[in-house]
Structure formats: C-alpha cells, structure tokens
N, C-alpha and C positions, 0 to 999 in steps of 0.2 A: 338575893344575893347582892351585896354591897358593891358599888363601883370601885375599881382600882384607882388609887391615887399615886402620885409620884413617890410618897413615902413607902409604898409597897414595893418599889423598885430598889434593888440593892446598889445604889449609887453612893459614892463618897460623901461624907458630911459637908464639905465645901460646896458640892454641887446642890445638895438640898438647901443649903443656906441661900445660895444665889437664886434658886427656883422660888424659895419662900419670899424673898424680897421682891421678886417680879410677880407675886401672887399667883404663880402657877401651881395648880392643885390637882387637876385631873389630866392625865395624858391623853392625847389624841389616839385614835386607833392605830396609826402607823407607829407612834411612839410606844404605845403599850405592847405592841407585838414585836417590834424590831429591837428595842433596847435590851431585852433579856437574851435574844439571839446573839447580839454583838458582844454583850458582856461575856458570854460563854466562849467567845473567840471564834465562832463559826462565820463562814462566808454567808453574805446576804444578797439575794436578788429581790429588791423591793420595787414595787409598782404603786406610785402615788402621785396624785396631782400636786402642783405647787399650792400652797395654802393649806395644806393638811398637816403641817408640823414636821415634816420629814427632816429639816435641818437639825432640829433638836434630837431627832430620832438617832442621827449618827454622831452629832457633836458631843451629846452627854456621855455616851459610853466610851468615846475615844479620850475625852478629857479624864474620865474615871481611869482609864488604862494608864494614862501618863501620871496621874496622881499616885496610883498604886505601885507603879513601876518606874520611879525616877531614875535617871542615869546622867552622867556627865556627858554633855554634848561635845562632839568632835567637830573640827573645822568642816564646813560645807555639808554637815550631816542633816538628814531630813528624817524624822521618825514617822510622822503621819503626813501623807500626801493626799490632798483633795483637789481633784481636777474638775473645773466647771467650764461652761461654754462662753460666758460673757463677763465683761469687767464689772457690770452692775451686780451680777450674782456673786462674783468673787468678793466684792466688798461687803455684800450683805451677810455671806457665810462667815467672813472674818469678824464682822461685828457680833454675830451670834456666838462665836467662840470666845470673844472678849467678854461678853455679857455672862455667859454661863461660867466661865472660868475665871471670874474676877477674884475668887479666893484660892486659886490654884497657882502654883509657881511654874510657869511654862513660858517658852518663847514661840511666838507666832509671826508669821510673815504673809502678806498677800502679794502676789506678783501677777501683773498684766501688762499688756502693751499700751502705748500712748503716753507713757511717762518715762522719765529718765531711768537709766540703768543703776546709776551709782548708789542709791539708798538701798536698792535691792541687793546689790552685790555686797555691800558692807555688811548687811544683816546676815546674808548667807555664809560669809566667811566665818562667823561665829557659830554657826550651826543653828538649826530651828527645831522645835518639837513639832509644830504644825505648820505646813505650807499650803496655802490655798492658791491655785494658779490656773490661769488659762494656758492651753496647751503650746500655742505658738511662742509666747514669751519665755515659758519654762524651758522649751527646747533650745531657745537662743542662748540662755544662760548655762544650760547643761554643755551645750557644745563648746562653750568658751571655758569650761572647766570650773564653773562656780557652784555646781551642785553635785553632791555624792549621794546616790541612791543605794548603796551597797548595804546599808543597815536599816532601810525603811521597813517598818513593821506593819503599817496599814495603808492600804490604797483605797481611796473613795473616789468613785465616779458619780457626780451628781449631775442630773438631767443628762444622762448618757444619750437618750434619743435625740436631744437637741444638738449635742456635740456631733452626732453622725449627720444630722440634717445640714450642719454647717460645714461639713467636709473635713472634720478633724480626725477622722478614723486613722489615716496614716500617721499623723503625729501621736495619736494615742498609742497606737501599736509600738511606735518607736520608744516612747516613754516607758510602757509596760515592759518591753524587752529589757530594760535597764534595771528593773526591780528584782529583788531576790524572789526565788521561787517560793520560799517559806515566808508567807506573809498572810495577813487577813485582807479580804477584798470585799468591799461593800459597794454594790452596784445598784444605783437608784435611777429610775426612769418613769416618766409620766405614762408612757406607752410601751408595749412589749411586742413590736412588730418583729418580722422575721429577721431583719438586719440586727435589731437589738438583741434578740435571743441568740443569734449566732455569735455575736462578740461576747455576750455573757457566758456561753458555754466554753468559749476558748480561754477564758481567764479565771473562771470561778472554780473552786474545789469544793464539790459536795455541798452546795449552798442550801440554805433554808430559804424558801420563797415566801414573801409576804405581799399580798396584794390588798390595796385599799382604794376605795373611790374610783371605780372605773370611769371613763370619760363621760359617760351619759349622766352620771350623778351630779357633776359640776353644772352641766346645762340645766338640769331640773331645778337647781336652787336659784337660778337667775330669771328674772322676768325678761324675756326676749320679745324683740319686735323686728320686722323688717320693713324697710321703706323702699318702694320702687321709684327710682328717680333717674333721670337722664344724667350722664357723666357731667355735662356742662352745668347742671343745677345743683350739684352736690354741695359746693362751698356755700351757696345761698341757702340750702335746706339745713346744713349744720348751724350756720349762724342764726337762723330762724328758731331752731330747736334749743340752742344754748341761750338765746335771749328769753325764750319762754321759761326755761329753768331759772334764770335770774329774776324774771318778774314774779315767779311764783315762790321765791325764796328758797328754791331747791337748787342752789348753786354751790353744792359741795364739790369734792374732787372729781374731775372728769378726765378720763383717759381716751385719747382718740388715736386710732391706728391708720397710718398711711403706708402705702405699699413701697414708696421710694423715699430716699433721703431728700431729693429735691422737692418732691411733693409735699413732704412734711414742712420744709422751709417756706414754701409758697403758701401753704395753708395757714401757718402761723402768722405771716405777714397780713393776710387777709382778715384773720381774727382780730388782730391788734388794730387794724384799720376801723374795725367795727367796735373798738373799745372793749374787747374781751381780753382778759388777762390770760395769755397764753405763751407757753415755751415749748421747746422741742429738744428730744434726745434721739441721736442716731449716730451712725458710724463716722460721719465727717466731723462731728464735734469732738473737741479735745476731751480728755478724761475730766479735767478740771471743770470744763464748761457743763459736761453731763451731770457730774456730781453737784454742781451749783444749782442746775435746773431741778434735779430731783429734790434737793434740800428745800428749795423755794416751793416746790409742789407739796412736800410733806408738811411744810409750815402753813400752807394755805395762802401764801403771798401770790401765787400763781394757781388759779383754779382749774385751767385746762393744760394738760400735757399731751403734745402730739409726738407720737413715736413710731418708729418702724418696729419690725418684729423683734429687734434687739431687746425689747422690753416685754415681749410676750412671756417669756420665762423668767422666773427668779425675781421679778419686780414685786416686792412686798411692801406696799404703802397702805397703811390703815386708812379707812375712810374713803376709798374710791367708790362712790355711789353709781356712776354712770360709765359705761364703756361703749364707744362709738366705733364701729367698723366702717370708717369713712371709705376705705378701699377694701373690698372683699379680699380675705386671705386666699392664697393660691391653692392651699390644701385645707381639706375639711378638718383635720385634726387641729390645725392651727387656730380655727374658730374656737374650739373648746378651751385651748390654752389662753387665748385672748380674753374671752369673757370671764375666765376664771380670776381675772384681776379684781373683780368685785364680788360681793357676796361672800366674803371670807369670814371665817370664824362666826358662822351663823348670822351674820349681818344681811340686810337686804341690798339688792343691787339690780340694776337695769342694764340691758345690752341692746343697743340699737344698731342695726346693720343696713347700710345703703346698698341696694342691689340695682346695678345697671345691666344692660343688655348682654354685656361680655361675661356677667356673673351667673347667669341662669343655671348653668350646669353644676357649678360649685354649690349653689344654693340648694339643689336637689341632693347633692352628696352630703351636705351638712345635715339636712333633715333626715335622711336615711341613717346617718351615723348616730344622731341623738334620738332617733325613733320617735319623732314627733314633728308635726308641722309648726312652723314659727308663725305666730299671729301677724297678720299684715295690717299696717297703719296707713290708710288711704286719706285720712283727714289732715292734709297739709297742702300748701299752695303749690308744691312741685311734684305732686303724685303723677306717675305715668301709668295710665290705665291699661295701655296696650301690654305692658310687661306683666302687670297683675293678671290680666285675663290669659296671657300665654301660661303663666305659671299655674294658675288655677285649672286651666285645661289639661296640663300635663299631670297635675295631681289626680285629677278625675280619671284620666286615662290609665294611670297606674293602679287606681282602685278597682277599675273595671277588669284590668288584666289579672289583678290578684284574686278577684272574685271568680274569674273564668278558670283560674288554675287551682282553685280551692279543691282539696281532696273530696271525693265521693265515697259513699259506703252503701253497701247493699242492704236492702230491707229483707224481711223474712220471705217475701214472695220472690225475691231475687232481682227485682227491678231496682234502678238506681234511685237513690234519695239524697238530697243535699244535706249536709250537716247543718243543723239549725243553730242559730246564734241567739243569745239572749237580748240582742238589741237590733 
C-alpha cells in the first residue's frame, strides 16, 4: 500500500502550490489524520508533541475553509481565532499561515503583549480572517471594544496544556464564553492530563480524537545523558562541554535551559567571558530583543541560546543538535518538552542534563515517565561520585522491590513457582 501524499488530501489548489514550492510531499501522521477531520468540519481533540507538524495540521484546513468560503470582512470581525501560550509560538504560527497561504487572499494578524497596541488596533478595525493571539493581550483588546467574536467560525487552542500550566485558564474561559456556540473547535495539546481533558470536554462538541507520538517516543529519539554535578560547578561544567563541542567541530546550535530569568542572564555573561557566542530569551527581554536573539540563533551568528521554559514549547528552530538542561525542570513532563527541541524531523540530537542534589527526586520521576534509565556520564572533571552512588543505589532498590512484587503462579503440584524471564 503506497504512502499517502499531500496530493491525496482534498486541499485547495493554492495550498498544493505552496506545499509544492516548499517541497512538502508526505504529510506527518498528525497531518494525515487531522486534516481530513478538520476539512469535514468536525471538532478535533489532538495530542501530539511539538515538532510533529501539528501547526500545518490545523493551518492548512483552516486556510482551505477561508479560500472556499470567502466573505466580506466587517469591522473588528475575526473568522478564525488561534490561541497560543507564548509570543514566540504566536509569531511562528503566524509565519506558518503566511507561508502556506501565500497564494490565498486573506487577512491575518498576530497579537501578543510586550509591543505597542496601535498597529494591532488598526488592523483589527478592518477585520481579520485569522487572528493568532496570546490570551492576556487579546482580552485587553476585547475589553476595550476592538475585537468582535460574534461571527468567529473556528477556534484553535494550540499547546492547550501549556496554557493551563501558565495560569491562562480563567482568560481562556472568558474568551471562549464570548464566542458563538455554533463553531468548529480544534484543541491541540502535547499531553492529555486530567485538567486538559476536563477543559476539552467542556468546549468540544462530539470531537474526533487523534493521538500521535506519546511523550516517551520523543525521548527515545534523543541521545540522553545525565551529569551529576554540584550546583556551584554547573557553569564550569557547561563551559567545559561547550568548549569540547567547539574543539571537535561539533559546534552547531545549542539550546540551554535555565530555571530563572536572572540565572539565564548570569549564565550568558559567564559564557561570553569564556568567548562562547551566547544570547538569551526570557520574559524580562522585550519582544524585539527576543526576536533578534532568535534570528541570530537561527542564522548561526549565535551558537548557544540560553532560555527559560518560555522556549520549551513552540520553539521551532532547525538544526538544534544539543539541548542542555542546565537547571533540571521542576516537572518531569517539561523534560520531554525541552529535549524535544532537538532530533526533529528524523534528525539526530543529544540532550545533556545536569543533576544536583536537589534534583534527585525529579530525575527518578523522569526515568519512570520515559520508562528507561538515562545513561550517566562520569568522565568529566566535575563529576560528583556521591550523587551517582545515591542514584544507582535507589535504582537498585527499586529493582529489588519490583522483583519482590513480581506475581507468582502455581505449578501443577500446587507449590509456588516464580515466573521465568528470558534474561
């Protein structure tokens, strides 16, 4: 049976032309499954990691809808509303609409905080076909009377779980309450925890569920390593490893995660003092500065980008070969989102995690979630043997506990016999 191509999907000709110019031939699993559902006008509950092509999965059919059903825009009207958690993701989704819709006549606008209101207000006064927005700024504009949702036809919630994590649920509910009851809703999330499912049930109407790439599959694609190190030695270890990358010629794009904004800034200063080309993105940076740093990173003028978790979702930069968890994420799920910034589109990638004494419990949670131990690297000058021994001891204790709890079964004589394993 031959593999499905984009030409097998009933998309409008201008969309096929744009896809052809980008040399897009084979849809990803989320695209192949979600696009037909959305084209039928059904609500969608989609679970897929970033990097699996989900933006095109909702952008292409919504552009098809606008092309097939054009209408004269009224002042302040929004036909398609796409809510996203961060400014970076808003910009990237907007760029995708621009790319795929280059041969379609439509008006689009991206709205987020950190920039002036006036250009956004001016565009909204004329009405837009597609509005990509973060919840806070959108509510500000709506409360001032600059947005009319009365004729919105499609609502897209992208990275819904991330929006919940960031505390946007009240804003999301206020926005959803302003939308028509008769609409198509596309709900996309990397994970489907209880809070996410509860929100989905409250806003979706008889949805089709499409699930692609559970969290563990992302981790399996990435070469993972853990480094046990004292907190005071982490900056020296990172500099040591980055220098080794440079010396080996393996100095492609590297993403480093810091837990705090101030920590990111301090780390960038230390890296620059060591003559490593580094920049930072986090919430204290202006939008212009963040976009400038991302552009420099994409172009390779800066090879190391230090970020807080604002970049864990939606940051789609080709060529990231290394991800460093300089600070361990506070939640196990964030680990998978972070390392998912590399090994995208079947490329290879490495994820190195620094584990200090305060991170030991989270490390166990991560290994349990991805269902595999993370290989330990001890061959470096800042290795902390005590932490490694503690971790290995806990691993061994868990193995013994699991063995003791292994189910028994009766033999023919009625006596207990252990289940035999092939290893």
